[in-house]
N, C-alpha and C positions, 0 to 999 in steps of 0.2 A: 781626345779619343782616338782610341785604337779603331782602324777600320778593318772588317773580316771579311773574307770572300769566301762566297759557298763553294766549293769544290764541284759543283754540278750545276752549271750555268742556264739560266732560260735560253729557249730554244729558238725564242723570236725576236733576241734581239738586232737593233738595227747597224751594227758594225761587225766589224769582224774580232771575234776572241781567239785564243789560244786552243780552245777547244774545238775548234773548224779545222785543227791541224792534227788531230786525233788520232786519226784510222776510224774512229768510231761514229756512232749515230750522228752528230752535228757535223763531221766530214761529209756523210751520205746526205745528209741535208743540202749543204752547199752544194753538192755536187747536181742532186737532182732537183732544186730551185733554182740555179743561176748555171751552172755551166752546161747541163744537158739540153736546158730548153733551147739556149743559144748556139750550140755545137753539134744539135743532134744527127747524128746519119749512121749507116749501117755499122762502119766501123767501129766509132765509138760503142754502139749499141754492143759488140762482143763482150762488153763488161769483163774484162780481164788486164791483167797488170800493162800489156801492150796491145796494139793489134795485128793481123796479119791479114795480109791482102796478097794479090797474084800483079806481077809483072812478068811479063812472058810466059815462059812455060815454069816459072819457078813461084813460092809463095815467098815473101818476105815478112819477117817481123820486125816492128819498130816499136822501141819504149824508150822513156823521158823520165829522168827523176832529179829531183834536188835537193840537197843535204847541208843542213843547216846546224848538225851536232855540236854539242857544249860539253865537256871541253873538245879540242879540234885535237887533241893527243892524249891517247885511253889505253890501257893495258888492251896488249892483243892487237893495235890499228891504229890508225887516226883516219880525218876526214876524205883524205885520198885516195887508201884502199878501198875504203869503206863504199866510196863514189862510184869506184869502178865494179867491184863484185855486186853493187845491189843493181846496177844496170846489168850486167852479166846475167845476173840469176834471174832476172825479170823476161830477159830472152829466151833464157831457157825454160823458165815454166810456160812460154807460148809454145814449146815444142820444138824450137829454132838453136841453131849451133849459129853460135855469135861471131861476128866478124869486126865489124868496125864499130867504134864509140867516137863521139863529139866530148868535149869539154869546153865548159864555161865559168870562170870566174869571176867573183865580185870580192875585190879586195880593200880591206879598211886603209885607208891613209894610216902610215906606222907601223904596220906590220913587219916583223922582221922579215928580211931576206932569207934567212936561214930556219924560219918557217916553210916558207913558199919551197925553198930548193927541199926540203925532206919531203913534204907533201907532193911534190912533183916526181922525185925519185920513189915515193911509196907505189905513186900509181903506176908509173913504169914496173915496176916488177911485178905488180898484181894483174897488170895488163897481159906480160909475158907470160905470167903462172896460167893466165885464161886462155892464152893462143888468142887473143885479140890485138888489133891495132887502135891507137890513138891516132885518130886521120886528120880532123880539123877542132877548131875552137875560137875562143873569144876571151878577152879580158876587159874588165872595166874595173877601175878604181873610184871609190867614195870616199867622202871627207871624213876623218877621224869622229868617230860617234855617231855614223850612218850605217854601219852594219860592223857585226862583231868580228874581227879580225877577217874571216874569208866564209864566203860561201859559195859550194859549187855545185852545176848542173854537167849532168851527164845525161848523154841519148845514145842509143844503139841500133844498130842493125843487124840482122842475122837471117837465115834462110832455112824452111821449114822444109823437112826432108820429106818426100811422097808419102803419103800413107799415114802421117801421124796429125791427127786430130785431137788438140787439147781443148777442151772450152766446158765451162761449168755447165752449160745447157746438156753436158752429155752425163752427167752424175745421176745415178738412179739409185732407188733400193737393192740391196745385195751387194752394195760398194760397201767398203770399209776404209775408213781414213788410218794413212800411216805417218807418223811423223819421224823425219829422219835424224832427231838428234835432240839434246836436251834443250827445253823450252828456258826462257826468261834471262839466257847468260848474258846477251850484250847489254838489257835495258838495265840488270842490276848492275854492270861494269862500268855504264856510263855513269851511273848515279853515286857508284864507291869512288868515281873519279872526283865530283863534284866536292871541294872542301866545306861548301856553308853544310852539307848534309852530315859531316863528323863520323862516319863509317868507313870501315874497311873490309875488303876482301882478297881473297887470294885468286879470284875470277879473271878470266880475261877474255873479251868480243870474241864471238864467234864468226865475227866477219873472215869470208872465205867465198870464192867461185865455186858454186854447186854444177855448172854446164858439163864439165868430163862423167860425173856422177849420173847426171840426168839424162844425157845422151846415152850411156850405156844401159841405163834403164829402158829407154824408148827401142832400142837397138833390139833388145832382148822380149820385149813385152809389146803386143800390139794394141791393147786394150786400156792403156792409161786415160783415164777419162778426165783429170784435172790434176792441174801440179799446182800450188802457191807457195809464196816465201812468206810466213806471216810476219811482216815488219812492224809497222806502224798499224796498232788495234790488237798486235799479237794472235793466238792461236784463237781467241775468240771472235775478234774482228774480222778476221780471214773467215773462218767457218760460217760466221754469220752473212758473209757478203755472197758466199756460196750457196747457201740456203736459200736465201732470197731469190738468187738467180733462176736457181735450180728449181724451187718450189720444192724441197725435199726436208725432212726431218731429219737430224742427226743424234745418236745418242754416245756421249763420249764416258769412257770409264776410268773414274778418278785414280784407281789402283795403277791403271798402267800410262798415266801420263809420265813420260821424264822429267820431272824436275827433279834438278840438283839439291841436296838440301840446304846448300849456302844461298842459294834462289830463295828456297820455301823460308828459310831463316830470316834473310835482308826483306822478303816481302811482307812477314809478319808483322817485324818490326816497325815498317813503314806503314804499313796499315793497306798496301797494295796485293792483288791477286795476279798472279805469276800469268794466268790464262789474257790479261791483258797488257803482258811486258813485250816489247819489241824483241824480234830474233833477226839475226842477221847471217846464221849459218846452216837455219832451217827452212825443209821444204816438205810441205803438205800434200799426200797424195791419195786420190780418191782412184779405186780401179776395184773389179771385182772381187770378191772373198777368197773365190778359187784360186787366184793368182798370186796372193798375196805373200805366199811364204817365200814365192818364188821370187816375189821383188824383194824381201826383206833379205834373200841371201844375196842377190846382187848388192844391194845398199852396204851390206856389213861387208865387203871388198874393199869400200873406201872407207877412207878415215873419217872424214864429214859423215857417214853412216854407221858407221858400228856399231852404234845406240838406237838405231832404227827400229821402230815397234808398233803395233796396230794400235792404236790410241780410242777407235771407236768406228761406228757403223753408221749406214745409212737405211731407215727402216720405214720412211712414209713419204708418198707421192702427194703432194698438191697443197701441202701446207708448209710453208718457212720457219722452223724453228730448232734451236740446239739447244738439247738438255744432257744434264751429266750423272750418271750413276754416280751415288757417292760409297764411299768406306763404309755406311750404314745398311745400303742398299736402298736407301730412298733416292729421289732423284729433286734438283733444283735446276733452274732456268739458266744457262749460258747466255746474257745477253750481250748488246754492243755497248762499248763504253759510253757512259751517257757525259763526261764531262773531261778534261785532261789532265791524268794523273802524272804523264813523264815528257813534260815539254823538250824540246830539241832533244830527241834521242837518236836520230838517226839524220 
């Protein structure tokens, strides 16, 4: 008899499920039930992609991330530049100028050395483009079958300039939400690279370092309230995290969402919602509406920000929710992902 599996898992499981890594509701449950009670402290309580803390007269940003993407090579990039760009972008979203990265490799016995050389070269190029240095690292090898080719962890340190205060707690009614680029490109690129799914697209991953663009934005506009890159959990998961932290309501405008036709078509074929699909070259920005045009003008000067647009607004304080005004004038709730629709996407 064939066994079927529900795509929305039970949330009271006594073991780890794929959905715990989705960036959605079950990821938050894992954090709130297991990690926060054990590790809670004021820095962890910043509820951001990294933490910011003082050392001497400087404020330091620190972030860490792990990458298990499958396949390890895909159109537009590979697991190496994805790892560098991901941590650089997390630091930039803390308002920091990134300086140094660490890298940890977990390698599977039998991995061709030419693959590792290609990935290391890709990381070197990505670090040079972002203006950071990889300064220390670690390597472990496990038996064949105990790891799928290789996994990478990167951590990074940067310095936050004086006067910059980026935090989800600063978001307030009157802010708009800006999306810096097309939604869902990375996730659909990864899915189209998996032979088992049997479809192809001409998309390339949007993996890129955003720190130079973000730094120019922060140098020009003081009142940027929050920056977040919508990776796991997509735009929906990220905005719901911001809404829950700041206790605010957000309304998205469906016609304004920059979803490419290829992403929309592939999502419909696979039964996915583009708002839940991971992005690797996109930043979401919340700032006062009066500054939106200035911000867009700055973003449009960068290749990765040419399609930046306002996609929504913050309308209420005191309740955490995200809704979308549809093409037909009605509204629908945009909730966190309940299950895991895209495993090993980053």
